[in-house]
C-alpha positions in Angstrom: -38.7 -67.4 -155.8 -40.5 -64.1 -156.8 -38.0 -61.2 -156.8 -40.8 -58.7 -156.9 -42.7 -60.0 -153.9 -40.9 -57.6 -151.4 -40.7 -54.6 -153.8 -43.0 -51.6 -153.8 -44.6 -50.9 -157.1 -43.2 -47.9 -159.0 -44.3 -46.1 -162.1 -40.6 -46.2 -163.0 -41.0 -49.9 -163.6 -40.8 -52.7 -164.1 -44.4 -53.3 -165.2 -46.0 -56.2 -163.5 -48.0 -57.3 -166.5 -48.5 -56.8 -170.2 -52.1 -56.7 -171.3 -53.2 -57.0 -174.9 -55.0 -53.8 -176.1 -57.9 -53.6 -178.5 -58.1 -50.0 -179.6 -61.5 -48.4 -178.8 -62.7 -44.8 -179.2 -65.1 -45.0 -176.2 -63.5 -47.2 -173.6 -60.5 -46.6 -171.3 -58.0 -49.3 -170.6 -58.9 -51.5 -167.6 -55.7 -50.4 -166.0 -53.8 -47.2 -166.8 -50.7 -48.2 -168.7 -47.3 -46.9 -167.6 -46.1 -47.5 -171.2 -47.2 -49.3 -174.3 -45.4 -52.0 -176.2 -46.1 -52.1 -180.0 -45.2 -55.2 -182.1 -46.0 -53.8 -185.5 -45.3 -50.1 -186.0 -47.6 -47.4 -187.3 -49.6 -44.7 -185.7 -51.0 -45.0 -182.2 -53.7 -42.5 -181.1 -53.8 -42.3 -177.3 -55.4 -40.4 -174.5 -52.8 -39.7 -171.9 -53.2 -39.7 -168.1 -52.6 -35.9 -168.5 -55.9 -35.6 -170.4 -54.5 -35.0 -173.8 -55.2 -36.8 -177.1 -52.0 -37.5 -179.0 -51.0 -39.3 -182.2 -47.6 -40.8 -182.2 -45.8 -42.8 -185.0 -43.8 -45.8 -183.7 -41.5 -48.4 -185.2 -41.9 -52.1 -184.9 -41.1 -53.5 -181.4 -41.4 -50.1 -179.8 -41.9 -49.1 -176.2 -43.8 -45.8 -175.8 -43.0 -44.6 -172.2 -46.0 -42.5 -171.5 -49.0 -42.9 -169.2 -52.0 -44.0 -171.3 -55.6 -44.3 -170.3 -57.1 -45.1 -173.7 -55.9 -46.3 -177.1 -58.2 -45.0 -179.8 -59.3 -47.0 -182.8 -59.7 -44.0 -185.0 -56.2 -43.0 -186.2 -54.4 -46.1 -184.8 -52.7 -48.2 -187.5 -50.1 -50.0 -185.3 -51.0 -53.5 -184.2 -49.9 -55.9 -181.5 -50.3 -53.2 -178.8 -49.8 -54.2 -175.2 -50.4 -52.0 -172.1 -47.6 -52.3 -169.6 -49.3 -52.0 -166.2 -48.8 -52.2 -162.5 -51.6 -54.7 -161.8 
């Protein structure tokens, strides 16, 4: 049984998938993320859905609850990044 089958998707969550992210300065994520999950902390350089470029330091196993369209390679030191999406 799939408890999500009759539910409308919401940006409040839950996400329907977690996609691995390869940081890239020139390419947006395939799907806009409603949040990022980061396995190994460090700095994450992002372009938000609001059109801003931000640099955020996160700890290991963090969830960054912000809409993200791009994770930039330049400035990003965190690894194991996953985009939480409504696919």
